[in-house]
C-alpha positions as CSV (number, residue, x, y, z in Angstrom):
1,M,-24.6,49.0,-19.7
2,T,-22.8,46.5,-17.5
3,K,-19.8,47.6,-15.4
4,R,-16.5,45.9,-15.6
5,L,-14.9,45.5,-12.2
6,T,-11.2,46.2,-11.8
7,K,-9.0,43.9,-9.7
8,Q,-8.8,46.7,-7.0
9,E,-12.5,47.2,-7.0
10,L,-13.0,43.4,-6.5
11,I,-10.5,43.4,-3.7
12,D,-12.2,46.4,-2.0
13,T,-15.6,44.6,-2.3
14,V,-14.3,41.4,-0.8
15,K,-12.6,43.3,2.0
16,S,-15.8,45.1,2.8
17,H,-17.7,41.8,2.9
18,L,-15.1,40.3,5.3
19,A,-14.9,43.4,7.5
20,E,-17.5,42.3,10.0
21,K,-16.0,38.9,10.7
22,R,-12.4,39.9,10.2
23,P,-11.9,43.7,11.0
24,D,-8.1,43.2,11.0
25,I,-8.0,42.0,7.3
26,T,-6.1,44.2,4.9
27,K,-6.3,44.8,1.2
28,I,-2.9,43.1,0.9
29,D,-4.3,40.0,2.7
30,V,-7.3,39.8,0.3
31,E,-5.1,40.3,-2.8
32,T,-2.7,37.6,-1.6
33,V,-5.5,35.1,-1.1
34,S,-7.0,36.1,-4.5
35,D,-3.8,35.7,-6.3
36,A,-3.1,32.3,-4.7
37,L,-6.6,31.1,-5.6
38,W,-6.3,32.0,-9.3
39,E,-2.8,30.6,-9.5
40,T,-4.0,27.3,-7.9
41,I,-6.8,27.1,-10.4
42,R,-4.4,27.8,-13.3
43,R,-2.0,25.1,-12.1
44,E,-4.7,22.5,-11.5
45,L,-6.2,23.1,-15.0
46,A,-2.7,22.9,-16.6
47,D,-2.3,19.5,-14.9
48,G,-5.6,18.4,-16.5
49,N,-7.7,18.5,-13.3
50,V,-11.2,19.7,-12.9
51,V,-11.7,22.6,-10.4
52,P,-15.2,22.7,-8.8
53,I,-16.2,25.7,-6.7
54,P,-19.4,24.6,-4.9
55,G,-22.3,26.9,-5.5
56,F,-20.4,28.8,-8.2
57,G,-19.4,26.4,-11.0
58,I,-16.8,24.1,-12.5
59,F,-13.6,25.0,-14.4
60,E,-12.4,22.3,-16.7
61,L,-9.9,21.9,-19.6
62,K,-11.3,21.4,-23.0
63,E,-9.0,20.0,-25.7
64,S,-9.7,20.2,-29.4
65,A,-7.9,17.8,-31.7
66,E,-6.2,18.9,-34.9
67,R,-8.7,19.1,-37.7
68,T,-9.1,20.2,-41.3
69,G,-10.9,23.4,-42.1
70,R,-11.3,25.7,-45.0
71,N,-9.8,29.1,-45.8
72,P,-13.0,31.2,-46.1
73,Q,-11.4,33.5,-48.8
74,S,-10.0,30.8,-51.1
75,G,-11.9,27.7,-50.0
76,E,-8.6,25.8,-49.8
77,P,-8.3,23.2,-47.1
78,I,-6.2,24.2,-44.1
79,T,-5.0,22.4,-41.0
80,I,-6.3,23.8,-37.7
81,A,-3.9,23.0,-34.9
82,A,-4.9,21.2,-31.7
83,S,-5.6,23.6,-28.9
84,K,-6.7,23.8,-25.3
85,A,-9.2,26.1,-23.7
86,V,-10.8,26.5,-20.3
87,R,-14.5,25.8,-20.1
88,F,-16.7,27.1,-17.2
89,K,-20.0,25.5,-16.3
90,L,-22.2,27.5,-14.0
91,A,-23.6,25.6,-10.9
92,A,-27.3,25.0,-11.0
93,P,-28.2,27.0,-7.9
94,F,-26.2,30.0,-9.2
95,K,-27.8,29.7,-12.7
96,A,-31.2,29.6,-11.0
97,Q,-30.4,32.7,-9.0
98,L,-29.3,34.6,-12.1
99,N,-32.5,33.6,-13.9
100,G,-34.7,34.8,-11.0
101,G,-35.5,31.3,-9.7
């Protein structure tokens, strides 16, 4: 079974990775940078921008137009509202690493 990392576990892990190069870094520093990073990504996506993270992947906004669908219970046509979602595409080197390549 896979483990789901909590925010604090992620912060602890990042802090331990940085400890050799930055022994003075605190958990609060790591959390501040983490929060700023995710807020920046949210804002850029909300503005319609693509956010590439080299070696990791690309976050981009996907917009779906309004369309007609069917109610599965009655079969009647319904209107499905337009919506926006975030799509993430894995970078090729990261995908290869995950697949053992």
